[in-house]
C-alpha positions in Angstrom: 0.0 0.0 0.1 1.3 3.4 -0.9 1.5 6.0 2.0 -0.1 9.1 0.6 0.7 12.7 2.0 -2.9 13.8 2.3 -1.9 17.2 3.6 -0.3 18.0 0.1 -3.7 18.5 -1.4 -3.7 22.1 0.0 -0.4 22.8 -2.0 -1.8 21.2 -5.1 -4.8 23.7 -4.8 -2.4 26.7 -4.3 -0.2 25.7 -7.1 -3.1 25.4 -9.5 -4.2 28.8 -8.2 -0.9 30.2 -9.7 -2.0 28.9 -13.1 -5.4 30.6 -12.7 -7.5 27.5 -11.6 -9.4 27.6 -8.4 -11.3 24.6 -6.8 -14.7 24.1 -8.4 -16.1 23.2 -5.0 -15.7 24.8 -1.6 -13.0 23.3 0.7 -15.1 24.2 3.6 -17.4 21.1 3.2 -20.2 22.6 5.3 -20.8 25.0 2.3 -21.7 22.0 0.1 -25.3 21.6 1.5 -26.4 25.0 0.4 -24.8 24.5 -3.1 -26.6 21.1 -3.4 -29.9 22.6 -2.4 -29.6 24.8 -5.6 -28.8 21.8 -7.8 -31.2 19.2 -6.6 -35.1 19.3 -6.7 -36.9 19.9 -3.5 -37.8 16.2 -3.1 -34.3 14.7 -3.6 -32.6 17.6 -1.7 -35.0 17.1 1.3 -34.5 13.3 1.3 -30.7 13.8 1.7 -30.6 16.7 3.9 -33.7 16.0 6.0 -33.8 14.6 9.6 -36.3 13.2 11.9 -38.8 15.5 13.6 -37.6 19.1 14.0 -34.1 18.3 13.3 -33.0 18.2 16.9 -30.9 15.0 16.6 -28.9 16.2 13.6 -28.2 19.5 15.6 -27.2 17.4 18.6 -24.8 15.5 16.5 -23.0 18.7 15.5 -23.2 20.1 19.1 -21.6 16.9 20.6 -18.7 17.0 18.2 -18.2 20.7 18.7 -18.2 20.3 22.5 -15.0 18.4 22.2 -12.0 20.7 21.5 -8.5 19.7 20.3 -5.5 20.4 22.6 -2.5 21.0 20.4 1.0 19.9 21.4 4.3 21.4 20.0 7.8 20.5 19.4 7.1 17.0 18.4 8.7 15.6 15.2 5.7 15.3 12.9 7.5 15.6 9.5 6.5 12.1 8.4 3.0 10.9 9.1 1.1 7.6 8.3 -2.7 7.8 8.6 -3.1 4.0 7.8 -5.0 1.8 10.3 -5.8 -1.7 10.5 -9.7 -2.2 10.9 -11.7 -5.5 10.8 -8.7 -7.4 9.7 -7.6 -5.1 6.8 -5.2 -2.3 6.4 -6.6 0.8 4.8 -4.6 4.1 4.1 -6.7 6.3 6.3 -9.3 5.8 9.1 -12.2 6.7 6.6 -14.8 4.9 4.7 -17.8 6.2 2.7 -20.9 5.5 4.7 -23.8 3.6 2.9 -26.1 6.2 1.5 -29.1 4.9 -0.6 -30.8 6.0 -3.7 -27.9 7.9 -5.1 -29.6 8.3 -8.6 -31.7 11.1 -7.2 -28.3 13.0 -6.5 -26.5 12.2 -9.8 -27.1 10.0 -12.9 -24.0 8.1 -12.2 -25.1 7.3 -8.7 -23.3 4.8 -6.7 -20.9 3.9 -9.6 -19.3 7.4 -9.4 -19.0 7.5 -5.6 -17.5 3.9 -5.6 -14.9 4.8 -8.2 -13.9 7.8 -6.4 -13.4 5.7 -3.2 -11.5 3.1 -5.1 -9.2 5.6 -6.6 -8.2 6.8 -3.2 -8.3 3.3 -1.6 -11.0 4.4 0.7 -13.6 1.6 1.5 -16.8 2.1 0.0 -20.0 0.7 1.8 -22.8 -0.1 -0.6 -26.3 0.4 0.7 -28.7 -2.5 0.0 -31.2 0.3 -1.0 -29.0 1.6 -3.8 -29.9 2.7 -7.3 -27.4 0.3 -8.9 -27.1 -3.4 -8.6 -24.3 -4.6 -6.1 -22.6 -6.5 -8.9 -22.3 -3.5 -11.2 -20.8 -1.3 -8.4 -18.3 -4.1 -7.6 -17.3 -4.3 -11.4 -16.6 -0.5 -11.3 -14.4 -0.8 -8.2 -12.1 -3.6 -9.5 -10.1 -5.1 -6.6 -10.7 -2.1 -4.3 -12.0 -2.7 -0.8 -15.8 -2.7 -0.6 -18.3 -3.4 2.2 -22.0 -4.2 2.0 -24.7 -2.8 4.1 -27.8 -4.7 4.8 -31.3 -3.5 5.6 -32.5 -6.8 7.2 -35.7 -7.7 5.3 -38.5 -9.9 6.6 -38.1 -12.6 4.0 -35.1 -14.7 5.0 -34.7 -16.0 1.4 -34.1 -12.5 0.2 -31.7 -11.8 3.0 -29.9 -15.0 2.3 -29.7 -14.1 -1.4 -28.3 -10.7 -0.8 -25.6 -12.0 1.4 -24.5 -14.7 -1.2 -24.6 -12.1 -3.9 -22.5 -9.8 -1.9 -19.9 -12.3 -1.1 -19.8 -13.4 -4.7 -19.2 -9.8 -5.8 -16.3 -9.4 -3.5 -17.8 -7.5 -0.6 -15.8 -8.4 2.4 -17.5 -6.8 5.5 -21.2 -6.9 6.3 -22.7 -3.9 7.9 -26.2 -4.5 9.3 -28.2 -1.4 9.9 -30.4 -2.0 13.0 -31.9 1.5 13.6 -34.2 1.5 10.6 -36.7 -1.5 11.1 -39.2 1.2 10.0 -38.7 4.8 8.7 -38.5 7.6 11.2 -41.0 10.6 11.1 -39.2 12.8 8.5 -41.2 16.0 7.9 -39.3 17.2 4.8 -40.0 14.0 2.9 -43.6 14.0 4.3 -44.2 17.5 3.3 -43.1 16.8 -0.2 -44.9 13.4 -0.1 -41.6 12.2 -1.5 -40.3 8.7 -1.0 -38.1 7.5 -3.8 -38.8 3.7 -3.3 -42.4 4.3 -4.3 -41.0 5.2 -7.8 -38.8 2.1 -8.0 -35.7 4.1 -6.9 -33.3 2.5 -4.5 -34.8 -0.9 -5.3 -32.1 -2.1 -7.9 -30.7 -4.9 -5.6 -34.3 -6.3 -4.9 -35.5 -6.0 -8.4 -32.6 -7.9 -9.7 -32.7 -10.6 -6.9 -33.8 -14.0 -7.8 -35.3 -14.7 -4.3 -37.3 -11.4 -4.4 -38.5 -12.1 -8.0 -39.8 -15.5 -6.9 -42.3 -13.6 -4.6 -43.7 -11.6 -7.5 -46.9 -12.5 -9.3 -45.6 -11.0 -12.5 -42.1 -9.9 -13.6 -41.0 -6.5 -12.5 -41.1 -5.0 -16.0 -44.8 -6.2 -16.4 -46.0 -4.9 -13.0 -43.6 -2.4 -11.5 -46.2 -1.3 -9.0 -46.6 -4.8 -7.7 -42.8 -5.0 -7.4 -42.8 -1.8 -5.2 -45.6 -3.2 -3.0 -43.7 -6.3 -2.5 -40.5 -4.4 -1.6 -42.4 -2.3 0.9 -43.8 -5.4 2.5 -40.5 -6.9 3.2 -38.1 -4.0 3.5 -37.9 -3.8 7.2 -38.7 -6.1 10.1 -39.4 -4.5 13.6 -39.8 -8.1 15.1 -36.1 -8.9 14.8 -34.3 -9.6 18.2 -30.8 -10.5 19.3 -31.1 -14.3 18.7 -31.8 -13.5 15.1 -28.2 -12.6 14.5 -27.4 -16.3 14.4 -29.1 -16.3 11.0 -26.5 -13.8 9.6 -23.5 -15.4 11.2 -24.4 -18.8 9.5 -24.7 -17.2 6.1 -21.7 -14.7 6.3 -18.1 -15.9 6.9 -16.5 -12.4 7.0 -16.7 -9.7 9.7 -20.2 -8.5 10.8 -20.7 -5.0 12.1 -23.8 -3.8 13.7 -24.7 -0.1 12.6 -26.9 2.0 15.0 -25.6 1.1 18.4 -25.9 4.0 20.8 -26.1 2.3 24.2 -23.3 0.4 26.0 -25.5 -2.4 27.0 -26.2 -3.1 23.4 -22.5 -3.0 22.7 -22.0 -5.7 25.3 -24.8 -7.8 23.7 -23.3 -7.4 20.3 -20.0 -8.8 21.7 -21.8 -11.6 23.4 -23.5 -12.4 20.1 -20.1 -12.9 18.5 -20.1 -10.0 16.0 -17.0 -8.2 15.1 -17.9 -4.6 15.4 -20.4 -1.8 16.0 -21.1 1.6 14.4 -22.0 4.3 16.9 -24.6 6.1 14.8 -28.1 7.5 15.0 -28.4 7.4 11.2 -27.3 11.1 10.8 -30.3 12.1 12.9 -32.8 10.7 10.5 -34.5 8.1 12.7 -35.2 9.2 16.3 -36.1 12.9 17.0 -34.7 13.9 20.3 -32.0 11.3 20.3 -28.6 11.8 22.0 -25.8 13.1 19.8 -23.6 10.2 18.4 -20.4 11.7 19.8 -22.0 11.9 23.3 -22.7 8.1 23.0 -19.2 7.2 21.7 -17.1 7.1 24.8 -19.5 4.9 26.7 -19.8 2.4 23.8 -16.1 2.3 23.5 -15.7 1.5 27.2 -18.2 -1.2 27.0 -16.8 -2.7 23.9 -13.3 -3.0 25.4 -11.1 -5.3 23.2 -14.0 -7.5 22.1 -15.4 -5.2 19.4 -14.2 -2.8 16.8 -15.9 0.5 17.2 -16.6 2.8 14.3 -18.5 6.0 14.1 -20.7 8.2 12.1 -23.3 11.0 12.3 -22.6 14.7 12.0 -19.1 14.3 10.6 -18.3 17.3 8.3 -14.5 17.5 8.1 -11.1 16.1 9.3 -11.4 17.8 12.6 -14.5 15.8 13.3 -12.7 12.6 12.3 -9.8 13.4 14.7 -12.2 13.8 17.5 -13.9 10.6 16.9 -10.7 8.7 16.7 -9.4 10.3 20.0 -12.7 9.2 21.6 -11.9 5.5 20.6 -13.3 5.0 17.2 -11.1 3.0 14.9 -12.5 4.3 11.7 -15.1 6.9 10.7 -17.8 6.7 8.1 -18.6 9.8 6.1 -22.1 10.3 4.7 -23.8 13.6 3.7 -20.7 15.6 2.7 -19.8 13.1 -0.1 -23.4 12.7 -1.3 -23.5 16.6 -1.7 -20.2 16.4 -3.6 -21.7 13.7 -5.8 -24.7 15.8 -6.4 -22.5 18.8 -7.6 -19.7 17.2 -9.5 -20.3 13.5 -9.8 -17.2 11.3 -9.3 -14.9 14.4 -9.1 -17.0 15.9 -6.4 -16.7 12.8 -4.3 -13.0 12.8 -4.8 -12.7 16.4 -3.7 -14.7 15.6 -0.6 -12.4 12.6 0.3 -9.2 14.7 -0.3 -10.5 17.6 1.8 -11.4 15.4 4.8 -8.1 13.6 4.8 -6.1 16.7 4.2 -7.7 18.4 7.1 -7.2 15.2 9.3 -3.6 15.0 8.2 -2.9 18.6 9.1 -4.8 18.4 12.4 -2.7 15.4 13.5 0.5 17.1 12.6 -0.3 20.5 14.0 -1.4 18.9 17.3 1.7 16.8 17.6 0.7 13.4 16.1 2.2 11.3 13.4 -0.9 9.0 13.0 -4.2 8.1 14.5 -2.7 5.4 16.8 -1.4 8.0 19.3 -4.7 9.8 19.8 -6.5 9.4 23.2 -9.2 11.2 25.0 -6.5 13.2 26.7 -5.9 15.0 23.4 -9.4 16.7 23.8 -11.2 18.8 26.4 -14.9 18.9 26.7 -16.6 22.3 26.9 -19.6 22.7 29.1 -22.9 22.5 27.1 
């Protein structure tokens, strides 16, 4: 694996500026959302940007990260840095992966394929949503041999679930992420106000409509009765009856690492370890599921403590830049999943937009490490942060 100097992206930008070329997208990634709103229609934009209830959980995610402040150290040799980490049995060049984001075709015509190619080019793992607009095999083909992981919305039909897992393994996905915080959709006013749910239009259903087990449950082929296929999809998409013993089903059918996404309570982390899974993602789905939920960064330390050395802990929700990644790593996360910022980058510039977002996040992380006295993520501890009073 090559060892990129991520911070060099800033000098590349400055040198291009000498030739009269400025970045097409902002390097302050918090500005991307406003630009994306001007590009996307109200329905697609609301679907990506919206949150549960009045948005208090999304705001809590940002507030929880902002309360932690980095404490720089000086006169440490940081001229050579290595951001690579080992996570879930594989070495990756930086502690970052692209989170599973569904229905990407509402953001850009090239959809998941463009985002996956951008991730592959930077050797950043790409996590494909089972609710993608592009079949998993097509995304895998676009990525070549690059690291790819698969996220499962656990359906009611065990035949469909088993078929998804078999297809993902055959297509080279190496880690299974099981999203547990969405057995049903949360109350999302932006989507409700626009009466906009992409799945009703057959968007985000590509993996289902191409699946042999799913098709067996249809009275007519998808092309003959697309509305019937959508109804069948809605009937099996989520299953609020699933409980901890059901995890045995997944372990029997997946021989790689299994990570449970949406763990916010330390007791759930302990149960995950007892169930024999490999990791958890501290996540509240970016604030999209439970209005009034605790901010993800506030939940992270207790989950890390409960996990001990029995689980790999990853993190998402509210991350908008490299400083946020730094804080999550210092609080005990091994890798951070990035969601909305790269989705906005995709909406604005396709693959190039996603590439820009990845490079900005990792350049800022690299610089934050160096300027606070660290040569890599491994030396970060909670002692490198202080927590301001709410």
